[in-house]
TORNULO-602285 format. One record per residue (C-alpha): z negated, y, x; residue number from 1. Coordinates in pm, 1 decimal. Each point is the difference from the previous one (the first is absolute). Example, Ala and Ser with C-alpha at 12.3 -4.5 7.8 and 13.67 -1.06 7.14 Angstrom:
REM residues 2
@c3 = -780.0 c2 = -450.0 c1 = 1230.0 num = 1 $
@c3 = 66.0 c2 = 344.0 c1 = 137.0 num = 2 $
REM end
This chain:
REM residues 355
@c3 = -305.6 c2 = -1263.4 c1 = 2506.3 num = 1 $
@c3 = 51.6 c2 = 253.0 c1 = 278.6 num = 2 $
@c3 = 374.5 c2 = -60.7 c1 = -11.1 num = 3 $
@c3 = 4.0 c2 = 71.0 c1 = -374.4 num = 4 $
@c3 = -195.8 c2 = 320.5 c1 = 59.4 num = 5 $
@c3 = 252.7 c2 = 109.5 c1 = 266.5 num = 6 $
@c3 = 287.9 c2 = -62.8 c1 = -241.7 num = 7 $
@c3 = -165.8 c2 = 212.6 c1 = -269.7 num = 8 $
@c3 = -64.8 c2 = 274.1 c1 = 253.9 num = 9 $
@c3 = 365.4 c2 = -6.7 c1 = 104.2 num = 10 $
@c3 = 108.4 c2 = 17.1 c1 = -365.5 num = 11 $
@c3 = -215.6 c2 = 310.1 c1 = -42.0 num = 12 $
@c3 = 163.5 c2 = 189.3 c1 = 285.5 num = 13 $
@c3 = 349.7 c2 = -113.3 c1 = -97.6 num = 14 $
@c3 = -11.9 c2 = 229.5 c1 = -301.1 num = 15 $
@c3 = -272.0 c2 = 240.6 c1 = 115.7 num = 16 $
@c3 = 213.9 c2 = 142.8 c1 = 284.1 num = 17 $
@c3 = 306.5 c2 = 88.2 c1 = -211.9 num = 18 $
@c3 = -233.5 c2 = 127.1 c1 = -272.7 num = 19 $
@c3 = -151.9 c2 = 249.4 c1 = 241.2 num = 20 $
@c3 = 344.9 c2 = 97.7 c1 = 126.6 num = 21 $
@c3 = 123.4 c2 = 70.7 c1 = -353.0 num = 22 $
@c3 = -320.5 c2 = 187.0 c1 = -81.7 num = 23 $
@c3 = 48.0 c2 = 227.5 c1 = 302.0 num = 24 $
@c3 = 362.7 c2 = 67.1 c1 = -89.4 num = 25 $
@c3 = -97.6 c2 = 75.4 c1 = -359.6 num = 26 $
@c3 = -272.3 c2 = 238.6 c1 = 118.9 num = 27 $
@c3 = 242.7 c2 = 184.6 c1 = 227.1 num = 28 $
@c3 = 253.6 c2 = 26.1 c1 = -282.1 num = 29 $
@c3 = -256.6 c2 = 137.7 c1 = -243.1 num = 30 $
@c3 = -97.6 c2 = 255.5 c1 = 264.6 num = 31 $
@c3 = 356.9 c2 = 127.1 c1 = -0.5 num = 32 $
@c3 = 124.8 c2 = -176.9 c1 = 313.4 num = 33 $
@c3 = 304.9 c2 = -154.3 c1 = -162.8 num = 34 $
@c3 = 244.9 c2 = 106.2 c1 = 270.5 num = 35 $
@c3 = 118.7 c2 = -248.1 c1 = 262.6 num = 36 $
@c3 = -130.1 c2 = -283.9 c1 = -216.8 num = 37 $
@c3 = 156.1 c2 = -275.5 c1 = 214.7 num = 38 $
@c3 = -132.8 c2 = 145.5 c1 = 325.1 num = 39 $
@c3 = -338.5 c2 = 52.5 c1 = -158.0 num = 40 $
@c3 = -1.7 c2 = -362.9 c1 = -115.1 num = 41 $
@c3 = 69.7 c2 = -118.5 c1 = 355.1 num = 42 $
@c3 = -275.9 c2 = 225.3 c1 = 132.1 num = 43 $
@c3 = -253.2 c2 = -130.7 c1 = -251.1 num = 44 $
@c3 = 101.7 c2 = -361.2 c1 = 73.7 num = 45 $
@c3 = -53.2 c2 = 60.7 c1 = 373.4 num = 46 $
@c3 = -345.4 c2 = 148.9 c1 = -57.8 num = 47 $
@c3 = -89.3 c2 = -274.6 c1 = -250.3 num = 48 $
@c3 = 67.6 c2 = -269.7 c1 = 259.3 num = 49 $
@c3 = -263.6 c2 = 150.2 c1 = 227.6 num = 50 $
@c3 = -254.4 c2 = 57.5 c1 = -276.5 num = 51 $
@c3 = 47.5 c2 = -348.1 c1 = -142.4 num = 52 $
@c3 = -74.2 c2 = -166.8 c1 = 334.0 num = 53 $
@c3 = -300.7 c2 = 224.5 c1 = 64.0 num = 54 $
@c3 = -139.9 c2 = -47.0 c1 = -350.2 num = 55 $
@c3 = 47.4 c2 = -375.2 c1 = 22.7 num = 56 $
@c3 = -206.3 c2 = -22.1 c1 = 319.1 num = 57 $
@c3 = -258.5 c2 = 238.2 c1 = -141.5 num = 58 $
@c3 = -49.1 c2 = -181.6 c1 = -332.5 num = 59 $
@c3 = 62.2 c2 = -359.9 c1 = 101.0 num = 60 $
@c3 = -127.6 c2 = -16.5 c1 = 358.2 num = 61 $
@c3 = -239.5 c2 = 286.0 c1 = 77.0 num = 62 $
@c3 = -197.6 c2 = 58.5 c1 = -320.9 num = 63 $
@c3 = -80.4 c2 = -370.6 c1 = -60.9 num = 64 $
@c3 = -165.5 c2 = -4.5 c1 = 344.0 num = 65 $
@c3 = -175.8 c2 = 334.2 c1 = -45.4 num = 66 $
@c3 = -381.9 c2 = -1.9 c1 = -1.3 num = 67 $
@c3 = -244.3 c2 = 284.4 c1 = -54.1 num = 68 $
@c3 = -236.6 c2 = -179.7 c1 = 234.7 num = 69 $
@c3 = 224.4 c2 = 109.1 c1 = 289.1 num = 70 $
@c3 = 22.8 c2 = 381.4 c1 = -37.9 num = 71 $
@c3 = 151.8 c2 = 56.1 c1 = 342.9 num = 72 $
@c3 = 287.5 c2 = -236.9 c1 = -74.4 num = 73 $
@c3 = 40.0 c2 = 162.5 c1 = -339.7 num = 74 $
@c3 = 30.0 c2 = 347.9 c1 = 147.9 num = 75 $
@c3 = 251.8 c2 = -132.3 c1 = 250.4 num = 76 $
@c3 = 222.5 c2 = -146.2 c1 = -271.3 num = 77 $
@c3 = -21.4 c2 = 314.2 c1 = -212.0 num = 78 $
@c3 = 107.5 c2 = 219.0 c1 = 291.2 num = 79 $
@c3 = 270.1 c2 = -247.8 c1 = 98.6 num = 80 $
@c3 = 159.6 c2 = -3.7 c1 = -343.8 num = 81 $
@c3 = -27.4 c2 = 377.2 c1 = -30.7 num = 82 $
@c3 = 201.5 c2 = 20.2 c1 = 320.3 num = 83 $
@c3 = 246.6 c2 = -255.4 c1 = -130.2 num = 84 $
@c3 = 48.2 c2 = 187.3 c1 = -327.8 num = 85 $
@c3 = 41.4 c2 = 334.6 c1 = 178.9 num = 86 $
@c3 = 134.7 c2 = -4.0 c1 = 356.4 num = 87 $
@c3 = 134.3 c2 = -354.8 c1 = -27.2 num = 88 $
@c3 = 178.3 c2 = 84.5 c1 = -321.8 num = 89 $
@c3 = 145.1 c2 = 316.6 c1 = 157.2 num = 90 $
@c3 = 116.0 c2 = -206.2 c1 = 298.7 num = 91 $
@c3 = 174.4 c2 = -244.6 c1 = -235.8 num = 92 $
@c3 = 177.2 c2 = 288.6 c1 = -171.1 num = 93 $
@c3 = 107.1 c2 = 137.9 c1 = 337.8 num = 94 $
@c3 = 127.8 c2 = -344.8 c1 = 103.4 num = 95 $
@c3 = 210.7 c2 = -16.2 c1 = -316.4 num = 96 $
@c3 = 146.9 c2 = 343.0 c1 = 72.9 num = 97 $
@c3 = 79.0 c2 = -105.3 c1 = 359.8 num = 98 $
@c3 = 179.8 c2 = -310.0 c1 = -125.8 num = 99 $
@c3 = 185.9 c2 = 212.3 c1 = -257.4 num = 100 $
@c3 = -158.7 c2 = -198.9 c1 = -283.9 num = 101 $
@c3 = -228.6 c2 = 275.1 c1 = -122.1 num = 102 $
@c3 = 166.7 c2 = 332.3 c1 = -88.4 num = 103 $
@c3 = -198.5 c2 = 323.0 c1 = -9.3 num = 104 $
@c3 = 58.8 c2 = 181.3 c1 = -328.7 num = 105 $
@c3 = -101.4 c2 = 350.8 c1 = -90.4 num = 106 $
@c3 = -133.2 c2 = 274.4 c1 = 227.5 num = 107 $
@c3 = -186.9 c2 = -75.8 c1 = 321.8 num = 108 $
@c3 = -377.2 c2 = -51.5 c1 = -33.3 num = 109 $
@c3 = -260.3 c2 = 49.4 c1 = 277.5 num = 110 $
@c3 = -113.4 c2 = -326.7 c1 = 161.1 num = 111 $
@c3 = -360.8 c2 = 37.9 c1 = -109.9 num = 112 $
@c3 = 97.8 c2 = 56.6 c1 = -361.3 num = 113 $
@c3 = 243.7 c2 = -292.1 c1 = 18.4 num = 114 $
@c3 = -270.0 c2 = -233.5 c1 = 131.9 num = 115 $
@c3 = -235.9 c2 = 117.2 c1 = -276.9 num = 116 $
@c3 = 258.6 c2 = -73.7 c1 = -267.8 num = 117 $
@c3 = 72.3 c2 = -344.4 c1 = 146.2 num = 118 $
@c3 = -372.8 c2 = -74.7 c1 = 23.2 num = 119 $
@c3 = -41.6 c2 = 81.0 c1 = -369.0 num = 120 $
@c3 = 295.7 c2 = -221.6 c1 = -85.4 num = 121 $
@c3 = -139.4 c2 = -284.3 c1 = 211.3 num = 122 $
@c3 = -348.5 c2 = 14.9 c1 = -151.6 num = 123 $
@c3 = 149.5 c2 = 33.4 c1 = -348.2 num = 124 $
@c3 = 210.1 c2 = -311.6 c1 = 59.0 num = 125 $
@c3 = -310.0 c2 = -189.2 c1 = 113.9 num = 126 $
@c3 = -176.6 c2 = 98.2 c1 = -323.5 num = 127 $
@c3 = 303.3 c2 = -106.2 c1 = -204.6 num = 128 $
@c3 = 26.0 c2 = -335.7 c1 = 176.6 num = 129 $
@c3 = -376.5 c2 = -59.0 c1 = -28.0 num = 130 $
@c3 = -16.8 c2 = 76.6 c1 = -373.6 num = 131 $
@c3 = 298.2 c2 = -218.0 c1 = -86.2 num = 132 $
@c3 = -130.1 c2 = -275.6 c1 = 227.4 num = 133 $
@c3 = -339.3 c2 = 10.6 c1 = -170.8 num = 134 $
@c3 = 156.6 c2 = -23.3 c1 = -346.4 num = 135 $
@c3 = 226.9 c2 = -284.0 c1 = 116.0 num = 136 $
@c3 = -290.0 c2 = -197.6 c1 = 149.0 num = 137 $
@c3 = -212.9 c2 = 58.9 c1 = -309.6 num = 138 $
@c3 = 273.8 c2 = -137.7 c1 = -226.4 num = 139 $
@c3 = 56.0 c2 = -298.8 c1 = 227.7 num = 140 $
@c3 = -373.4 c2 = -65.9 c1 = 12.8 num = 141 $
@c3 = -21.3 c2 = 0.8 c1 = -379.3 num = 142 $
@c3 = 300.1 c2 = -233.6 c1 = -22.8 num = 143 $
@c3 = -154.1 c2 = -236.4 c1 = 255.1 num = 144 $
@c3 = -333.2 c2 = 1.8 c1 = -182.6 num = 145 $
@c3 = 177.6 c2 = -68.3 c1 = -328.8 num = 146 $
@c3 = 197.8 c2 = -285.8 c1 = 155.6 num = 147 $
@c3 = -317.3 c2 = -153.1 c1 = 145.0 num = 148 $
@c3 = -166.4 c2 = 26.1 c1 = -339.9 num = 149 $
@c3 = 297.4 c2 = -170.1 c1 = -166.9 num = 150 $
@c3 = -0.1 c2 = -279.7 c1 = 258.4 num = 151 $
@c3 = -375.3 c2 = -49.3 c1 = -36.9 num = 152 $
@c3 = 26.4 c2 = -14.2 c1 = -379.9 num = 153 $
@c3 = 292.9 c2 = -242.0 c1 = 24.5 num = 154 $
@c3 = -204.9 c2 = -223.6 c1 = 229.2 num = 155 $
@c3 = -288.4 c2 = 10.2 c1 = -248.3 num = 156 $
@c3 = 236.6 c2 = -75.1 c1 = -287.9 num = 157 $
@c3 = 140.6 c2 = -300.4 c1 = 186.7 num = 158 $
@c3 = -353.8 c2 = -118.1 c1 = 66.9 num = 159 $
@c3 = -90.5 c2 = 28.4 c1 = -368.6 num = 160 $
@c3 = 309.6 c2 = -198.4 c1 = -93.0 num = 161 $
@c3 = -87.8 c2 = -264.6 c1 = 258.0 num = 162 $
@c3 = -341.0 c2 = -29.2 c1 = -167.2 num = 163 $
@c3 = 136.8 c2 = -14.6 c1 = -352.4 num = 164 $
@c3 = 264.8 c2 = -266.5 c1 = 61.0 num = 165 $
@c3 = -230.0 c2 = -261.3 c1 = 162.5 num = 166 $
@c3 = -259.7 c2 = 72.1 c1 = -270.3 num = 167 $
@c3 = 264.1 c2 = -64.4 c1 = -265.1 num = 168 $
@c3 = 123.7 c2 = -317.8 c1 = 175.1 num = 169 $
@c3 = -352.4 c2 = -129.1 c1 = 49.9 num = 170 $
@c3 = -68.9 c2 = 14.9 c1 = -373.4 num = 171 $
@c3 = 331.5 c2 = -168.6 c1 = -79.0 num = 172 $
@c3 = -65.0 c2 = -281.3 c1 = 248.2 num = 173 $
@c3 = -340.4 c2 = -53.9 c1 = -157.9 num = 174 $
@c3 = 171.5 c2 = -43.8 c1 = -335.2 num = 175 $
@c3 = 241.1 c2 = -257.7 c1 = 143.8 num = 176 $
@c3 = -288.0 c2 = -178.5 c1 = 169.5 num = 177 $
@c3 = -177.1 c2 = -32.3 c1 = -334.1 num = 178 $
@c3 = 312.4 c2 = -155.3 c1 = -154.2 num = 179 $
@c3 = 48.5 c2 = -238.1 c1 = 293.6 num = 180 $
@c3 = -366.3 c2 = -105.6 c1 = -9.9 num = 181 $
@c3 = 34.5 c2 = -83.2 c1 = -367.1 num = 182 $
@c3 = 326.2 c2 = -183.4 c1 = 80.5 num = 183 $
@c3 = 179.1 c2 = 212.3 c1 = -253.2 num = 184 $
@c3 = 371.2 c2 = -51.8 c1 = -58.1 num = 185 $
@c3 = 29.0 c2 = 377.6 c1 = 10.2 num = 186 $
@c3 = -76.7 c2 = 16.6 c1 = 371.5 num = 187 $
@c3 = 365.4 c2 = -42.5 c1 = 116.9 num = 188 $
@c3 = 116.5 c2 = 276.8 c1 = -234.1 num = 189 $
@c3 = -273.1 c2 = 230.8 c1 = 125.5 num = 190 $
@c3 = 98.6 c2 = -67.1 c1 = 361.8 num = 191 $
@c3 = 363.1 c2 = 82.4 c1 = -83.6 num = 192 $
@c3 = -103.4 c2 = 330.5 c1 = -159.4 num = 193 $
@c3 = -219.0 c2 = 79.8 c1 = 297.6 num = 194 $
@c3 = 291.8 c2 = -59.8 c1 = 238.0 num = 195 $
@c3 = 208.8 c2 = 250.8 c1 = -196.4 num = 196 $
@c3 = -278.9 c2 = 252.5 c1 = 22.0 num = 197 $
@c3 = -39.7 c2 = -58.7 c1 = 374.1 num = 198 $
@c3 = 373.8 c2 = 48.6 c1 = 51.9 num = 199 $
@c3 = -19.4 c2 = 325.9 c1 = -193.3 num = 200 $
@c3 = -299.1 c2 = 126.0 c1 = 197.6 num = 201 $
@c3 = 150.9 c2 = -93.7 c1 = 336.9 num = 202 $
@c3 = 353.0 c2 = 128.7 c1 = -47.7 num = 203 $
@c3 = -4.3 c2 = 256.4 c1 = -281.9 num = 204 $
@c3 = -315.0 c2 = 206.6 c1 = 46.5 num = 205 $
@c3 = 42.6 c2 = 131.1 c1 = 355.9 num = 206 $
@c3 = 165.9 c2 = 325.0 c1 = -112.6 num = 207 $
@c3 = -164.6 c2 = 293.2 c1 = -178.2 num = 208 $
@c3 = 180.8 c2 = -72.6 c1 = -330.6 num = 209 $
@c3 = 112.4 c2 = -285.3 c1 = -217.6 num = 210 $
@c3 = 179.6 c2 = -9.9 c1 = -334.6 num = 211 $
@c3 = -254.3 c2 = -12.5 c1 = -280.2 num = 212 $
@c3 = 172.4 c2 = -302.8 c1 = -153.7 num = 213 $
@c3 = -79.5 c2 = -201.1 c1 = 313.8 num = 214 $
@c3 = -366.9 c2 = 88.9 c1 = -21.1 num = 215 $
@c3 = 4.0 c2 = -95.6 c1 = -369.1 num = 216 $
@c3 = 141.1 c2 = -341.1 c1 = 90.2 num = 217 $
@c3 = -274.0 c2 = -65.7 c1 = 253.7 num = 218 $
@c3 = -265.8 c2 = 108.6 c1 = -251.0 num = 219 $
@c3 = 148.8 c2 = -239.9 c1 = -256.6 num = 220 $
@c3 = -7.7 c2 = -282.1 c1 = 257.1 num = 221 $
@c3 = -360.0 c2 = 81.2 c1 = 81.8 num = 222 $
@c3 = -97.5 c2 = 1.1 c1 = -367.8 num = 223 $
@c3 = 176.7 c2 = -333.0 c1 = -51.3 num = 224 $
@c3 = -181.9 c2 = -138.9 c1 = 303.7 num = 225 $
@c3 = -335.5 c2 = 115.0 c1 = -132.7 num = 226 $
@c3 = 72.7 c2 = -136.2 c1 = -348.0 num = 227 $
@c3 = 17.1 c2 = -348.5 c1 = 147.8 num = 228 $
@c3 = -377.0 c2 = 14.2 c1 = 51.1 num = 229 $
@c3 = -82.4 c2 = 78.4 c1 = -362.3 num = 230 $
@c3 = 43.3 c2 = -171.8 c1 = -330.8 num = 231 $
@c3 = 161.8 c2 = 147.0 c1 = -309.2 num = 232 $
@c3 = -308.6 c2 = 210.4 c1 = -72.6 num = 233 $
@c3 = 115.6 c2 = 266.7 c1 = 248.1 num = 234 $
@c3 = 212.9 c2 = 263.9 c1 = -170.1 num = 235 $
@c3 = 228.4 c2 = 204.2 c1 = 225.3 num = 236 $
@c3 = 218.1 c2 = 284.9 c1 = -116.5 num = 237 $
@c3 = 228.0 c2 = 157.0 c1 = 260.5 num = 238 $
@c3 = 254.5 c2 = 257.9 c1 = -114.7 num = 239 $
@c3 = 184.3 c2 = 288.7 c1 = 160.6 num = 240 $
@c3 = 215.6 c2 = 295.5 c1 = -93.4 num = 241 $
@c3 = 226.2 c2 = 116.2 c1 = 284.3 num = 242 $
@c3 = 275.8 c2 = 257.8 c1 = 5.9 num = 243 $
@c3 = 150.8 c2 = -152.3 c1 = 313.8 num = 244 $
@c3 = -94.6 c2 = -340.3 c1 = 138.5 num = 245 $
@c3 = 157.5 c2 = 93.3 c1 = 336.1 num = 246 $
@c3 = -216.7 c2 = 302.9 c1 = 70.2 num = 247 $
@c3 = -217.3 c2 = -22.6 c1 = 308.2 num = 248 $
@c3 = -368.6 c2 = -75.7 c1 = 32.0 num = 249 $
@c3 = -223.1 c2 = -91.5 c1 = 296.2 num = 250 $
@c3 = -4.9 c2 = -381.0 c1 = 14.6 num = 251 $
@c3 = -300.3 c2 = -181.8 c1 = -150.7 num = 252 $
@c3 = -159.0 c2 = 328.9 c1 = -102.4 num = 253 $
@c3 = -86.0 c2 = -129.3 c1 = -348.3 num = 254 $
@c3 = -107.9 c2 = -348.5 c1 = 102.8 num = 255 $
@c3 = -369.3 c2 = 79.1 c1 = 79.8 num = 256 $
@c3 = -65.0 c2 = 102.4 c1 = -361.9 num = 257 $
@c3 = 158.8 c2 = -319.0 c1 = -134.1 num = 258 $
@c3 = -184.4 c2 = -213.3 c1 = 253.0 num = 259 $
@c3 = -326.8 c2 = 174.1 c1 = -82.5 num = 260 $
@c3 = 44.6 c2 = -85.4 c1 = -367.9 num = 261 $
@c3 = 8.3 c2 = -371.5 c1 = 83.8 num = 262 $
@c3 = -241.0 c2 = -16.8 c1 = 291.5 num = 263 $
@c3 = -278.7 c2 = 221.0 c1 = -137.1 num = 264 $
@c3 = 86.3 c2 = -12.3 c1 = -368.7 num = 265 $
@c3 = 114.6 c2 = -301.5 c1 = -197.1 num = 266 $
@c3 = -141.5 c2 = -242.3 c1 = 255.9 num = 267 $
@c3 = -343.7 c2 = 124.2 c1 = -106.7 num = 268 $
@c3 = 75.8 c2 = 12.3 c1 = -374.7 num = 269 $
@c3 = -151.7 c2 = -273.2 c1 = -212.3 num = 270 $
@c3 = 161.0 c2 = 60.9 c1 = -336.6 num = 271 $
@c3 = 344.5 c2 = 124.2 c1 = -100.1 num = 272 $
@c3 = 122.5 c2 = 108.5 c1 = 346.1 num = 273 $
@c3 = 291.4 c2 = 241.2 c1 = -6.7 num = 274 $
@c3 = 209.5 c2 = 226.9 c1 = 223.2 num = 275 $
@c3 = 218.0 c2 = 281.3 c1 = -132.2 num = 276 $
@c3 = 240.7 c2 = 161.3 c1 = 248.4 num = 277 $
@c3 = 236.5 c2 = 283.8 c1 = -76.5 num = 278 $
@c3 = 231.4 c2 = 181.9 c1 = 240.9 num = 279 $
@c3 = 199.9 c2 = 309.4 c1 = -89.5 num = 280 $
@c3 = 219.7 c2 = 214.1 c1 = 226.3 num = 281 $
@c3 = 172.5 c2 = 298.4 c1 = -157.9 num = 282 $
@c3 = 119.1 c2 = 319.9 c1 = 166.7 num = 283 $
@c3 = -142.3 c2 = -129.4 c1 = 330.3 num = 284 $
@c3 = -346.1 c2 = -22.3 c1 = -159.8 num = 285 $
@c3 = -167.7 c2 = -337.3 c1 = 36.4 num = 286 $
@c3 = -264.0 c2 = -117.6 c1 = -246.0 num = 287 $
@c3 = -162.8 c2 = -337.8 c1 = 64.2 num = 288 $
@c3 = -292.4 c2 = -132.6 c1 = -200.0 num = 289 $
@c3 = -175.7 c2 = -332.6 c1 = 48.4 num = 290 $
@c3 = -268.8 c2 = -101.2 c1 = -247.1 num = 291 $
@c3 = -184.9 c2 = -329.8 c1 = 28.4 num = 292 $
@c3 = -304.1 c2 = -181.0 c1 = -133.3 num = 293 $
@c3 = -308.8 c2 = -34.0 c1 = 218.8 num = 294 $
@c3 = -333.0 c2 = -175.4 c1 = -4.9 num = 295 $
@c3 = -194.9 c2 = 327.0 c1 = -1.4 num = 296 $
@c3 = -154.9 c2 = 96.7 c1 = -328.0 num = 297 $
@c3 = -146.9 c2 = 339.8 c1 = 91.0 num = 298 $
@c3 = 205.4 c2 = 305.5 c1 = 88.7 num = 299 $
@c3 = -52.5 c2 = 183.4 c1 = 326.4 num = 300 $
@c3 = 75.8 c2 = 366.8 c1 = 72.1 num = 301 $
@c3 = 94.1 c2 = -83.9 c1 = 361.0 num = 302 $
@c3 = 218.2 c2 = -297.5 c1 = 86.0 num = 303 $
@c3 = -51.6 c2 = -164.1 c1 = 336.8 num = 304 $
@c3 = 348.2 c2 = -54.4 c1 = 140.5 num = 305 $
@c3 = 93.8 c2 = -311.5 c1 = 195.8 num = 306 $
@c3 = 211.6 c2 = 1.5 c1 = 316.8 num = 307 $
@c3 = 326.8 c2 = -24.7 c1 = -195.9 num = 308 $
@c3 = -67.3 c2 = 309.6 c1 = -209.7 num = 309 $
@c3 = -143.0 c2 = 193.3 c1 = 295.9 num = 310 $
@c3 = 306.6 c2 = -74.4 c1 = 210.6 num = 311 $
@c3 = 229.7 c2 = 95.3 c1 = -287.1 num = 312 $
@c3 = -176.8 c2 = 333.5 c1 = -43.7 num = 313 $
@c3 = 38.2 c2 = 78.3 c1 = 370.4 num = 314 $
@c3 = 367.2 c2 = -104.2 c1 = -2.9 num = 315 $
@c3 = 64.8 c2 = 235.2 c1 = -288.8 num = 316 $
@c3 = -174.8 c2 = 279.1 c1 = 187.6 num = 317 $
@c3 = 224.9 c2 = -56.5 c1 = 301.1 num = 318 $
@c3 = 323.8 c2 = -42.1 c1 = -194.7 num = 319 $
@c3 = -13.1 c2 = 246.9 c1 = -288.9 num = 320 $
@c3 = -124.4 c2 = 351.1 c1 = -63.8 num = 321 $
@c3 = -2.3 c2 = -23.1 c1 = -380.4 num = 322 $
@c3 = -164.1 c2 = -312.7 c1 = -135.0 num = 323 $
@c3 = -300.6 c2 = -115.8 c1 = -201.5 num = 324 $
@c3 = -178.1 c2 = -334.5 c1 = 11.3 num = 325 $
@c3 = -270.3 c2 = -48.1 c1 = -262.5 num = 326 $
@c3 = -210.9 c2 = -312.9 c1 = -48.8 num = 327 $
@c3 = -264.7 c2 = -50.1 c1 = -264.7 num = 328 $
@c3 = -227.1 c2 = -283.0 c1 = -107.6 num = 329 $
@c3 = -81.0 c2 = -35.3 c1 = -367.8 num = 330 $
@c3 = -160.8 c2 = -281.5 c1 = -195.8 num = 331 $
@c3 = 181.2 c2 = -316.2 c1 = 119.2 num = 332 $
@c3 = 310.8 c2 = 205.2 c1 = 82.0 num = 333 $
@c3 = 121.7 c2 = 147.6 c1 = 328.8 num = 334 $
@c3 = 280.7 c2 = 258.1 c1 = -0.9 num = 335 $
@c3 = 201.5 c2 = 139.5 c1 = 290.2 num = 336 $
@c3 = 243.2 c2 = 287.8 c1 = -57.5 num = 337 $
@c3 = 239.8 c2 = 117.6 c1 = 267.9 num = 338 $
@c3 = 216.2 c2 = 311.8 c1 = -32.7 num = 339 $
@c3 = 239.3 c2 = 112.6 c1 = 274.2 num = 340 $
@c3 = 255.6 c2 = 274.7 c1 = 34.3 num = 341 $
@c3 = 250.0 c2 = -197.5 c1 = 206.6 num = 342 $
@c3 = 169.8 c2 = 317.8 c1 = 121.5 num = 343 $
@c3 = -310.5 c2 = 87.1 c1 = 203.4 num = 344 $
@c3 = 34.8 c2 = -284.7 c1 = 249.3 num = 345 $
@c3 = -112.9 c2 = 128.5 c1 = 339.7 num = 346 $
@c3 = 272.4 c2 = -188.5 c1 = 187.7 num = 347 $
@c3 = 267.1 c2 = 189.3 c1 = -197.3 num = 348 $
@c3 = -149.6 c2 = 334.2 c1 = 107.6 num = 349 $
@c3 = -17.8 c2 = -109.6 c1 = 363.7 num = 350 $
@c3 = 371.1 c2 = -95.6 c1 = 4.2 num = 351 $
@c3 = 95.2 c2 = 325.5 c1 = -176.4 num = 352 $
@c3 = -204.0 c2 = 201.4 c1 = 253.9 num = 353 $
@c3 = 169.2 c2 = -176.0 c1 = 291.2 num = 354 $
@c3 = 346.0 c2 = 70.0 c1 = -137.0 num = 355 $
REM end
């Protein structure tokens, strides 16, 4: 972590130093000092080298160790840097002139006035470096906090998926167990369908997206697997209207609503059990409605959600910014309506922000 921080600090000064140099040249030009532009550029570069080193040690080494609990040490450092920005800076200028790197331009100026001007320049550079450094660190801090939030939400999303999948498999295995216990001839077919679903869940659902047609196929297999448990009295209607069967969708996002219709719906219905499922995706707007019979006669204003619906609601909250999940219980009928603006997927915004 410290190494990463050092790299970011280096990146800051890589462009901060030339930025200050150009700012000083621009200031001199605006003040009418446009003569000897090349010599003036060399002079400013020579002075910037000194100020950059001093400001680096001030901002990165001295200030982080500064403490108001040690006033004597604080006074010492203040006086030291005042000397560095005044007499030390003047000495650096003199050294450049001695080495014929720095060229005196314009009329001669008394030493005291020269030191005063250099002191002002030095302190001004420290303020410039400090302000830019503060803004840079603030931006990096916000980016780091955002990245940590994204990673935490992704971990939670993965956890929710890990809960949903075993829950879904557990119910399916129970169905197969019932068929095997009754020595039904349908047991081999149900095992074959389950193997297809396992292959899909193991190898196709690891990424953030899947083609909607693949999710439709797994829903159809699940419905066929559930139908094996019921006689001809169960009526199932599953239809869809899709603009593009290849468009992307988070894998198994719709499955909890279908599973809920069987597990907590028709399995408790005594007469005329039914499930109506309709999926529509147009203009990147998803509309999914699942209506099923139940064993509850009375209607309730508040529906108590099971783990599948609760996990789905949290997944939607983590994955989309524009969605609506509505569930309602009426007389012997349970209805779940899901609406999603697929263009508001959070993962898409994260990738766009990174680019």
